[in-house]
LUMBA-620754 format. One record per residue (C-alpha): residue number from 1; chain; x, y, z. Coordinates in pm, whole numbers. Layout:
BEGIN
SITE pos unit     px     py     pz
SITE NUM    A      X      Y      Z
...
***
This chain:
BEGIN
SITE pos unit     px     py     pz
SITE   1    A    193    461   1056
SITE   2    A     30    647   1342
SITE   3    A   -314    571   1201
SITE   4    A   -248    197   1197
SITE   5    A   -105    204   1549
SITE   6    A   -399    407   1685
SITE   7    A   -645    160   1531
SITE   8    A   -460   -141   1670
SITE   9    A   -388   -277   1324
SITE  10    A    -79   -474   1240
SITE  11    A    148   -281   1006
SITE  12    A    511   -297    908
SITE  13    A    662     19    761
SITE  14    A    890     -9    461
SITE  15    A   1175    240    446
SITE  16    A   1507    189    269
SITE  17    A   1709    397    516
SITE  18    A   1529    427    850
SITE  19    A   1546    141   1103
SITE  20    A   1209    237   1251
SITE  21    A    909    459   1190
SITE  22    A    696    565   1488
SITE  23    A    903    321   1697
SITE  24    A    805     26   1476
SITE  25    A   1089   -167   1313
SITE  26    A   1097   -125    938
SITE  27    A   1182   -355    652
SITE  28    A   1398   -211    374
SITE  29    A   1199   -320     68
SITE  30    A    876   -479    -51
SITE  31    A   1092   -783   -122
SITE  32    A   1125   -822    255
SITE  33    A    750   -866    311
SITE  34    A    716  -1188    509
SITE  35    A    384  -1316    368
SITE  36    A    307  -1118     51
SITE  37    A      5  -1322    -55
SITE  38    A   -185  -1219    261
SITE  39    A    -41   -868    281
SITE  40    A   -172   -538    150
SITE  41    A     57   -245     84
SITE  42    A    -39    116    149
SITE  43    A    181    335    -68
SITE  44    A    271    686     43
SITE  45    A    549    778   -196
SITE  46    A    600   1020   -487
SITE  47    A    449    881   -811
SITE  48    A    788    808   -973
SITE  49    A    867    582   -676
SITE  50    A    518    428   -663
SITE  51    A    521    267  -1008
SITE  52    A    808     24   -943
SITE  53    A    656    -63   -604
SITE  54    A    320   -143   -764
SITE  55    A    483   -358  -1032
SITE  56    A    696   -547   -780
SITE  57    A    417   -592   -527
SITE  58    A    162   -725   -775
SITE  59    A    362   -905  -1041
SITE  60    A    663  -1036   -854
SITE  61    A    527  -1087   -503
SITE  62    A    155  -1136   -562
SITE  63    A     46   -915   -272
SITE  64    A   -319   -922   -178
SITE  65    A   -379   -552   -240
SITE  66    A   -222   -214   -306
SITE  67    A   -367    112   -177
SITE  68    A   -218    422   -337
SITE  69    A   -272    712   -101
SITE  70    A   -365   1045   -264
SITE  71    A    -57   1198   -422
SITE  72    A    116    862   -470
SITE  73    A    -23    827   -821
SITE  74    A     -1   1039  -1134
SITE  75    A   -146   1009  -1485
SITE  76    A    129    770  -1596
SITE  77    A     71    533  -1306
SITE  78    A   -308    544  -1343
SITE  79    A   -275    471  -1717
SITE  80    A    -50    176  -1635
SITE  81    A   -294     39  -1376
SITE  82    A   -581     68  -1622
SITE  83    A   -395   -158  -1868
SITE  84    A   -356   -436  -1610
SITE  85    A   -566   -751  -1633
SITE  86    A   -891   -720  -1434
SITE  87    A   -771   -964  -1168
SITE  88    A   -474   -739  -1084
SITE  89    A   -649   -405  -1136
SITE  90    A   -919   -509   -888
SITE  91    A   -651   -538   -618
SITE  92    A   -545   -172   -652
SITE  93    A   -716    122   -479
SITE  94    A   -623    452   -642
SITE  95    A   -761    794   -719
SITE  96    A   -961    796   -404
SITE  97    A   -979    777    -33
SITE  98    A   -704    874    204
SITE  99    A   -649    639    495
SITE 100    A   -621    932    735
SITE 101    A   -957   1074    627
SITE 102    A  -1170    771    539
SITE 103    A   -968    476    661
SITE 104    A  -1169    405    976
SITE 105    A  -1505    393    797
SITE 106    A  -1361    183    515
SITE 107    A  -1196    -61    758
SITE 108    A  -1520    -95    956
SITE 109    A  -1713   -162    636
SITE 110    A  -1468   -444    558
SITE 111    A  -1495   -587    909
SITE 112    A  -1135   -491    989
SITE 113    A  -1222   -269   1289
***
């Protein structure tokens, strides 16, 4: 959350129990995302928690993108992603860059910063 705040990017943390993260009001679930079709989700959870979030975000809500931060995926989740139709699989970033390490360069390359 700090990274998004420091970069001046709009972000809404999702946390089922905390009312705020880094002084930003949370929502309790991906189901509470206001505009899922124009929203991307950065996932920083244990792999067993990540899989249901990915399924919900992509299949039920149609989010624009999912970025699994390192450690949020495991072999089971990667295998599941690799069985998705190309249109969905292309909206998932996994097995790669960490937002804290490479996020600024990646955002600049996408014209986001």
